[in-house]
mmCIF file of the N, C-alpha and C atoms, coordinates in Angstrom:
data_MODEL
# 
_entry.id   MODEL 
# 
loop_
_atom_site.group_PDB 
_atom_site.id 
_atom_site.type_symbol 
_atom_site.label_atom_id 
_atom_site.label_alt_id 
_atom_site.label_comp_id 
_atom_site.label_asym_id 
_atom_site.label_entity_id 
_atom_site.label_seq_id 
_atom_site.pdbx_PDB_ins_code 
_atom_site.Cartn_x 
_atom_site.Cartn_y 
_atom_site.Cartn_z 
_atom_site.occupancy 
_atom_site.B_iso_or_equiv 
_atom_site.pdbx_formal_charge 
_atom_site.auth_seq_id 
_atom_site.auth_comp_id 
_atom_site.auth_asym_id 
_atom_site.auth_atom_id 
_atom_site.pdbx_PDB_model_num 
ATOM 1   N N  . UNK A 1 1  ? -3.530  19.274 -3.115 1.00 0.00 ? 1  UNK A N  1 
ATOM 2   C CA . UNK A 1 1  ? -2.417  19.046 -1.986 1.00 0.00 ? 1  UNK A CA 1 
ATOM 3   C C  . UNK A 1 1  ? -0.920  19.432 -2.750 1.00 0.00 ? 1  UNK A C  1 
ATOM 4   N N  . UNK A 1 2  ? -0.386  20.483 -2.312 1.00 0.00 ? 2  UNK A N  1 
ATOM 5   C CA . UNK A 1 2  ? 0.547   20.953 -2.935 1.00 0.00 ? 2  UNK A CA 1 
ATOM 6   C C  . UNK A 1 2  ? 1.983   20.043 -3.490 1.00 0.00 ? 2  UNK A C  1 
ATOM 7   N N  . UNK A 1 3  ? 2.900   20.539 -4.400 1.00 0.00 ? 3  UNK A N  1 
ATOM 8   C CA . UNK A 1 3  ? 3.970   19.138 -4.537 1.00 0.00 ? 3  UNK A CA 1 
ATOM 9   C C  . UNK A 1 3  ? 5.128   20.324 -4.484 1.00 0.00 ? 3  UNK A C  1 
ATOM 10  N N  . UNK A 1 4  ? 5.290   20.148 -2.927 1.00 0.00 ? 4  UNK A N  1 
ATOM 11  C CA . UNK A 1 4  ? 6.261   20.575 -2.371 1.00 0.00 ? 4  UNK A CA 1 
ATOM 12  C C  . UNK A 1 4  ? 7.373   19.560 -2.437 1.00 0.00 ? 4  UNK A C  1 
ATOM 13  N N  . UNK A 1 5  ? 8.599   20.048 -2.632 1.00 0.00 ? 5  UNK A N  1 
ATOM 14  C CA . UNK A 1 5  ? 9.649   19.173 -2.341 1.00 0.00 ? 5  UNK A CA 1 
ATOM 15  C C  . UNK A 1 5  ? 10.504  19.059 -0.766 1.00 0.00 ? 5  UNK A C  1 
ATOM 16  N N  . UNK A 1 6  ? 10.130  17.800 -0.386 1.00 0.00 ? 6  UNK A N  1 
ATOM 17  C CA . UNK A 1 6  ? 10.869  17.467 1.330  1.00 0.00 ? 6  UNK A CA 1 
ATOM 18  C C  . UNK A 1 6  ? 11.997  16.661 1.149  1.00 0.00 ? 6  UNK A C  1 
ATOM 19  N N  . UNK A 1 7  ? 12.742  17.281 1.390  1.00 0.00 ? 7  UNK A N  1 
ATOM 20  C CA . UNK A 1 7  ? 14.167  16.384 1.644  1.00 0.00 ? 7  UNK A CA 1 
ATOM 21  C C  . UNK A 1 7  ? 14.323  15.801 2.923  1.00 0.00 ? 7  UNK A C  1 
ATOM 22  N N  . UNK A 1 8  ? 14.635  14.080 3.025  1.00 0.00 ? 8  UNK A N  1 
ATOM 23  C CA . UNK A 1 8  ? 14.901  13.458 4.114  1.00 0.00 ? 8  UNK A CA 1 
ATOM 24  C C  . UNK A 1 8  ? 16.029  12.692 3.896  1.00 0.00 ? 8  UNK A C  1 
ATOM 25  N N  . UNK A 1 9  ? 16.390  12.640 5.343  1.00 0.00 ? 9  UNK A N  1 
ATOM 26  C CA . UNK A 1 9  ? 17.710  11.617 5.321  1.00 0.00 ? 9  UNK A CA 1 
ATOM 27  C C  . UNK A 1 9  ? 16.771  10.050 5.506  1.00 0.00 ? 9  UNK A C  1 
ATOM 28  N N  . UNK A 1 10 ? 17.629  9.049  5.648  1.00 0.00 ? 10 UNK A N  1 
ATOM 29  C CA . UNK A 1 10 ? 17.363  7.699  5.676  1.00 0.00 ? 10 UNK A CA 1 
ATOM 30  C C  . UNK A 1 10 ? 16.538  7.583  7.117  1.00 0.00 ? 10 UNK A C  1 
ATOM 31  N N  . UNK A 1 11 ? 16.829  8.016  7.534  1.00 0.00 ? 11 UNK A N  1 
ATOM 32  C CA . UNK A 1 11 ? 16.603  7.772  9.226  1.00 0.00 ? 11 UNK A CA 1 
ATOM 33  C C  . UNK A 1 11 ? 15.159  8.561  9.434  1.00 0.00 ? 11 UNK A C  1 
ATOM 34  N N  . UNK A 1 12 ? 15.066  9.777  9.012  1.00 0.00 ? 12 UNK A N  1 
ATOM 35  C CA . UNK A 1 12 ? 13.894  10.579 8.903  1.00 0.00 ? 12 UNK A CA 1 
ATOM 36  C C  . UNK A 1 12 ? 12.811  9.857  8.083  1.00 0.00 ? 12 UNK A C  1 
ATOM 37  N N  . UNK A 1 13 ? 13.311  9.121  7.046  1.00 0.00 ? 13 UNK A N  1 
ATOM 38  C CA . UNK A 1 13 ? 12.501  8.496  6.072  1.00 0.00 ? 13 UNK A CA 1 
ATOM 39  C C  . UNK A 1 13 ? 11.474  7.624  6.592  1.00 0.00 ? 13 UNK A C  1 
ATOM 40  N N  . UNK A 1 14 ? 12.514  6.313  7.340  1.00 0.00 ? 14 UNK A N  1 
ATOM 41  C CA . UNK A 1 14 ? 12.427  5.349  8.645  1.00 0.00 ? 14 UNK A CA 1 
ATOM 42  C C  . UNK A 1 14 ? 11.240  5.816  9.448  1.00 0.00 ? 14 UNK A C  1 
ATOM 43  N N  . UNK A 1 15 ? 11.777  6.730  9.920  1.00 0.00 ? 15 UNK A N  1 
ATOM 44  C CA . UNK A 1 15 ? 11.137  7.371  11.252 1.00 0.00 ? 15 UNK A CA 1 
ATOM 45  C C  . UNK A 1 15 ? 9.675   7.377  10.760 1.00 0.00 ? 15 UNK A C  1 
ATOM 46  N N  . UNK A 1 16 ? 9.166   8.257  9.818  1.00 0.00 ? 16 UNK A N  1 
ATOM 47  C CA . UNK A 1 16 ? 7.952   8.428  8.969  1.00 0.00 ? 16 UNK A CA 1 
ATOM 48  C C  . UNK A 1 16 ? 7.270   7.187  8.797  1.00 0.00 ? 16 UNK A C  1 
ATOM 49  N N  . UNK A 1 17 ? 8.057   6.409  8.101  1.00 0.00 ? 17 UNK A N  1 
ATOM 50  C CA . UNK A 1 17 ? 7.390   4.922  7.905  1.00 0.00 ? 17 UNK A CA 1 
ATOM 51  C C  . UNK A 1 17 ? 6.663   4.255  9.004  1.00 0.00 ? 17 UNK A C  1 
ATOM 52  N N  . UNK A 1 18 ? 7.826   4.351  9.989  1.00 0.00 ? 18 UNK A N  1 
ATOM 53  C CA . UNK A 1 18 ? 7.294   3.465  10.948 1.00 0.00 ? 18 UNK A CA 1 
ATOM 54  C C  . UNK A 1 18 ? 5.937   4.462  11.856 1.00 0.00 ? 18 UNK A C  1 
ATOM 55  N N  . UNK A 1 19 ? 5.934   5.394  11.635 1.00 0.00 ? 19 UNK A N  1 
ATOM 56  C CA . UNK A 1 19 ? 4.694   6.255  12.287 1.00 0.00 ? 19 UNK A CA 1 
ATOM 57  C C  . UNK A 1 19 ? 3.487   6.228  11.507 1.00 0.00 ? 19 UNK A C  1 
ATOM 58  N N  . UNK A 1 20 ? 3.610   6.093  10.312 1.00 0.00 ? 20 UNK A N  1 
ATOM 59  C CA . UNK A 1 20 ? 2.663   5.734  9.287  1.00 0.00 ? 20 UNK A CA 1 
ATOM 60  C C  . UNK A 1 20 ? 2.046   4.316  9.601  1.00 0.00 ? 20 UNK A C  1 
ATOM 61  N N  . UNK A 1 21 ? 3.184   3.484  9.858  1.00 0.00 ? 21 UNK A N  1 
ATOM 62  C CA . UNK A 1 21 ? 2.601   1.962  9.799  1.00 0.00 ? 21 UNK A CA 1 
ATOM 63  C C  . UNK A 1 21 ? 1.669   1.827  11.333 1.00 0.00 ? 21 UNK A C  1 
ATOM 64  N N  . UNK A 1 22 ? 2.189   2.698  12.207 1.00 0.00 ? 22 UNK A N  1 
ATOM 65  C CA . UNK A 1 22 ? 1.662   2.686  13.607 1.00 0.00 ? 22 UNK A CA 1 
ATOM 66  C C  . UNK A 1 22 ? 0.203   3.256  13.662 1.00 0.00 ? 22 UNK A C  1 
ATOM 67  N N  . UNK A 1 23 ? -0.008  4.670  12.595 1.00 0.00 ? 23 UNK A N  1 
ATOM 68  C CA . UNK A 1 23 ? -1.112  4.951  12.982 1.00 0.00 ? 23 UNK A CA 1 
ATOM 69  C C  . UNK A 1 23 ? -2.365  4.026  11.936 1.00 0.00 ? 23 UNK A C  1 
ATOM 70  N N  . UNK A 1 24 ? -1.895  3.571  10.942 1.00 0.00 ? 24 UNK A N  1 
ATOM 71  C CA . UNK A 1 24 ? -2.509  2.465  9.766  1.00 0.00 ? 24 UNK A CA 1 
ATOM 72  C C  . UNK A 1 24 ? -2.871  1.312  10.681 1.00 0.00 ? 24 UNK A C  1 
ATOM 73  N N  . UNK A 1 25 ? -2.379  0.806  11.878 1.00 0.00 ? 25 UNK A N  1 
ATOM 74  C CA . UNK A 1 25 ? -2.562  -0.605 12.158 1.00 0.00 ? 25 UNK A CA 1 
ATOM 75  C C  . UNK A 1 25 ? -3.210  0.001  13.759 1.00 0.00 ? 25 UNK A C  1 
ATOM 76  N N  . UNK A 1 26 ? -2.576  0.210  14.621 1.00 0.00 ? 26 UNK A N  1 
ATOM 77  C CA . UNK A 1 26 ? -3.034  0.365  15.732 1.00 0.00 ? 26 UNK A CA 1 
ATOM 78  C C  . UNK A 1 26 ? -3.894  1.476  16.291 1.00 0.00 ? 26 UNK A C  1 
ATOM 79  N N  . UNK A 1 27 ? -3.171  2.763  15.991 1.00 0.00 ? 27 UNK A N  1 
ATOM 80  C CA . UNK A 1 27 ? -4.333  3.667  16.113 1.00 0.00 ? 27 UNK A CA 1 
ATOM 81  C C  . UNK A 1 27 ? -5.350  3.758  15.407 1.00 0.00 ? 27 UNK A C  1 
ATOM 82  N N  . UNK A 1 28 ? -5.612  3.529  14.298 1.00 0.00 ? 28 UNK A N  1 
ATOM 83  C CA . UNK A 1 28 ? -6.783  2.994  13.193 1.00 0.00 ? 28 UNK A CA 1 
ATOM 84  C C  . UNK A 1 28 ? -7.598  2.193  13.975 1.00 0.00 ? 28 UNK A C  1 
ATOM 85  N N  . UNK A 1 29 ? -7.267  1.137  14.826 1.00 0.00 ? 29 UNK A N  1 
ATOM 86  C CA . UNK A 1 29 ? -8.300  0.316  15.643 1.00 0.00 ? 29 UNK A CA 1 
ATOM 87  C C  . UNK A 1 29 ? -8.421  0.959  16.882 1.00 0.00 ? 29 UNK A C  1 
ATOM 88  N N  . UNK A 1 30 ? -7.638  1.527  17.537 1.00 0.00 ? 30 UNK A N  1 
ATOM 89  C CA . UNK A 1 30 ? -8.590  2.207  18.870 1.00 0.00 ? 30 UNK A CA 1 
ATOM 90  C C  . UNK A 1 30 ? -9.433  3.186  18.416 1.00 0.00 ? 30 UNK A C  1 
ATOM 91  N N  . UNK A 1 31 ? -9.068  3.975  17.161 1.00 0.00 ? 31 UNK A N  1 
ATOM 92  C CA . UNK A 1 31 ? -10.103 4.903  17.068 1.00 0.00 ? 31 UNK A CA 1 
ATOM 93  C C  . UNK A 1 31 ? -11.628 4.112  16.537 1.00 0.00 ? 31 UNK A C  1 
ATOM 94  N N  . UNK A 1 32 ? -11.389 3.259  15.516 1.00 0.00 ? 32 UNK A N  1 
ATOM 95  C CA . UNK A 1 32 ? -12.784 2.376  15.478 1.00 0.00 ? 32 UNK A CA 1 
ATOM 96  C C  . UNK A 1 32 ? -13.385 1.955  16.592 1.00 0.00 ? 32 UNK A C  1 
ATOM 97  N N  . UNK A 1 33 ? -12.561 1.426  17.416 1.00 0.00 ? 33 UNK A N  1 
ATOM 98  C CA . UNK A 1 33 ? -13.369 0.942  18.729 1.00 0.00 ? 33 UNK A CA 1 
ATOM 99  C C  . UNK A 1 33 ? -13.972 2.378  19.181 1.00 0.00 ? 33 UNK A C  1 
ATOM 100 N N  . UNK A 1 34 ? -13.675 3.311  19.241 1.00 0.00 ? 34 UNK A N  1 
ATOM 101 C CA . UNK A 1 34 ? -14.147 4.338  20.500 1.00 0.00 ? 34 UNK A CA 1 
ATOM 102 C C  . UNK A 1 34 ? -15.491 4.711  19.468 1.00 0.00 ? 34 UNK A C  1 
ATOM 103 N N  . UNK A 1 35 ? -15.270 4.729  18.261 1.00 0.00 ? 35 UNK A N  1 
ATOM 104 C CA . UNK A 1 35 ? -16.619 5.115  17.171 1.00 0.00 ? 35 UNK A CA 1 
ATOM 105 C C  . UNK A 1 35 ? -17.316 4.068  17.511 1.00 0.00 ? 35 UNK A C  1 
ATOM 106 N N  . UNK A 1 36 ? -17.284 2.759  17.611 1.00 0.00 ? 36 UNK A N  1 
ATOM 107 C CA . UNK A 1 36 ? -18.356 1.770  17.766 1.00 0.00 ? 36 UNK A CA 1 
ATOM 108 C C  . UNK A 1 36 ? -18.878 2.178  19.146 1.00 0.00 ? 36 UNK A C  1 
ATOM 109 N N  . UNK A 1 37 ? -18.310 2.027  20.216 1.00 0.00 ? 37 UNK A N  1 
ATOM 110 C CA . UNK A 1 37 ? -18.414 2.571  21.455 1.00 0.00 ? 37 UNK A CA 1 
ATOM 111 C C  . UNK A 1 37 ? -19.822 3.848  21.745 1.00 0.00 ? 37 UNK A C  1 
ATOM 112 N N  . UNK A 1 38 ? -18.842 4.744  20.768 1.00 0.00 ? 38 UNK A N  1 
ATOM 113 C CA . UNK A 1 38 ? -19.950 5.697  20.648 1.00 0.00 ? 38 UNK A CA 1 
ATOM 114 C C  . UNK A 1 38 ? -21.331 5.722  19.865 1.00 0.00 ? 38 UNK A C  1 
ATOM 115 N N  . UNK A 1 39 ? -21.132 5.009  18.747 1.00 0.00 ? 39 UNK A N  1 
ATOM 116 C CA . UNK A 1 39 ? -22.741 4.605  18.440 1.00 0.00 ? 39 UNK A CA 1 
ATOM 117 C C  . UNK A 1 39 ? -23.643 3.784  18.941 1.00 0.00 ? 39 UNK A C  1 
ATOM 118 N N  . UNK A 1 40 ? -22.685 2.889  19.755 1.00 0.00 ? 40 UNK A N  1 
ATOM 119 C CA . UNK A 1 40 ? -23.775 2.109  21.065 1.00 0.00 ? 40 UNK A CA 1 
ATOM 120 C C  . UNK A 1 40 ? -24.443 2.505  22.070 1.00 0.00 ? 40 UNK A C  1 
ATOM 121 N N  . UNK A 1 41 ? -23.819 3.908  22.442 1.00 0.00 ? 41 UNK A N  1 
ATOM 122 C CA . UNK A 1 41 ? -24.334 4.841  23.593 1.00 0.00 ? 41 UNK A CA 1 
ATOM 123 C C  . UNK A 1 41 ? -25.438 5.983  22.417 1.00 0.00 ? 41 UNK A C  1 
ATOM 124 N N  . UNK A 1 42 ? -25.288 5.695  21.323 1.00 0.00 ? 42 UNK A N  1 
ATOM 125 C CA . UNK A 1 42 ? -25.740 6.878  20.451 1.00 0.00 ? 42 UNK A CA 1 
ATOM 126 C C  . UNK A 1 42 ? -25.438 8.106  20.537 1.00 0.00 ? 42 UNK A C  1 
ATOM 127 N N  . UNK A 1 43 ? -24.286 7.831  20.745 1.00 0.00 ? 43 UNK A N  1 
ATOM 128 C CA . UNK A 1 43 ? -23.294 9.440  20.778 1.00 0.00 ? 43 UNK A CA 1 
ATOM 129 C C  . UNK A 1 43 ? -22.358 9.492  19.505 1.00 0.00 ? 43 UNK A C  1 
ATOM 130 N N  . UNK A 1 44 ? -22.860 10.237 17.928 1.00 0.00 ? 44 UNK A N  1 
ATOM 131 C CA . UNK A 1 44 ? -21.726 10.246 17.335 1.00 0.00 ? 44 UNK A CA 1 
ATOM 132 C C  . UNK A 1 44 ? -22.001 11.747 16.974 1.00 0.00 ? 44 UNK A C  1 
ATOM 133 N N  . UNK A 1 45 ? -21.980 12.602 17.616 1.00 0.00 ? 45 UNK A N  1 
ATOM 134 C CA . UNK A 1 45 ? -22.461 13.873 17.347 1.00 0.00 ? 45 UNK A CA 1 
ATOM 135 C C  . UNK A 1 45 ? -20.916 14.653 16.714 1.00 0.00 ? 45 UNK A C  1 
ATOM 136 N N  . UNK A 1 46 ? -19.887 14.318 17.444 1.00 0.00 ? 46 UNK A N  1 
ATOM 137 C CA . UNK A 1 46 ? -18.484 14.726 16.938 1.00 0.00 ? 46 UNK A CA 1 
ATOM 138 C C  . UNK A 1 46 ? -17.612 13.931 15.503 1.00 0.00 ? 46 UNK A C  1 
# 
């Protein structure tokens, strides 16, 4: 991963932190459930 400096406003940082929290909590659970269903149907090709 490259070490490129990124300048953010406080609002921009807060928005990114909220998005990260959403992805780690809600979206992760949705993806895990879809994988579980695919495994139950025997379809894990992707």
